N, C-alpha and C positions, 0 to 999 in steps of 0.2 A: 505494500500499499503505499502511495508515493504523498498522500495530502489528508489533510481531517480541514472540512468549513467549519467547523463547528456549529452553524447554524446562528452565531449574533452576530447581531445587525449592525458592529462594530467590524466586522470580517467579512461580511456579505455584503453590507449595504443594502442600498434601494429603499424604497417610498412604505409605508403602510407596514405591512409586515412579509413581505415578498421576501426579505431575508430568511423567516423562517418554512417556506413550503418546499424548501430540498433540502436534504443533505446525502451527500454521496461520499463515498470511499471510491475512488481512482484507482483502479488496478489494474496495469499496464500486463497486454498479454505472454509476455516473456517472460515477467515474472509469477505468470499464472499457468503456467507450463508443469510445473512439478506438481502441480493440483491435478488439472487436468479435468476431461468430461468420462462419463462411461458410456457417452451416446459417440459411436465412431464419428459419425461427418462433424459434429460439432468440436469434438477434438482434431479431427482433420484441418476445420478454418482455425482453430485456436494455433495450431502449428503455421499454416500457410499466415496467419497475419503475424506471430510471433518473429519470423522468418523476414517477413516485410520489415519488420520495423529494424532487425537488426542489420538488415543489408540498407537500408533509405537515413537512418538516425542512427549518426556514430555517437552523439551525447546524450545518454539519460537524465532523466533528472534524481541527483543522488538523494538518496534517504534520510533524512532527520536525525543527527544526531547529537544534538539539545544544546551547538554549540554557538548556532547560527543568531547574531546579536542586531540586525539591521532593523531599524524602528522609526517609521513614519510615523507623525502624530497626526491621529482623524479626530473629526468634530466630535463632539458628542451626538449620541443617535437618540430620538423622544421613548424607543423601544428599548432602551438597556435595562428599563425595570418591566419587566409584561411576563404575562401567565404562560406563555412558551416557551419562556427559558427555565433551565435546572434553576433552583435554590443555590446550587453553589456559584455561579455567574450571574444571578440575578440582582441587578442594579447596580453593575460594576459596569468601569469603563475598560478598555482592552485598547490599545493600538493595533497589539498584534498577535496572530495565534500562539507567537511563544509566549506570551504573558495570560492567557489561558490555559496552557499547558504548565505551566507556573504554579497558578490558583489551583487546578486539580489533582497538583502534585505526579505530574509526568516522571516515568523512571527517568525517563531519557536527559533530565534535567541536572547537569553538573553542581547547583547549588539545591538540589533538592535530596537530603538524607534518610533514610527510611530508619523510622525508628521503632 
């Protein structure tokens, strides 16, 4: 998995509650090959797509290692406090997904020590 959008208005943006309508995990074909499908034609299509990606795209997106420090200041969003947000992040302002990771004690965060 390369990216989690978190469904927070500061990360997804948008007007109204459009930020809460979609939660996706984006998984690339070449990463999913080791899991595969039981249905033969689906597995063949997966293999074909993975090979196409390897041939035509020479730099994949690197996985999160907990060390990225880019930070872009974002304006407060009217829905930072909203019933659709989980209580752990409801009412908080975030400028990046890394701040949400820290808030939720992501195990990849270098400044998080499990107790």
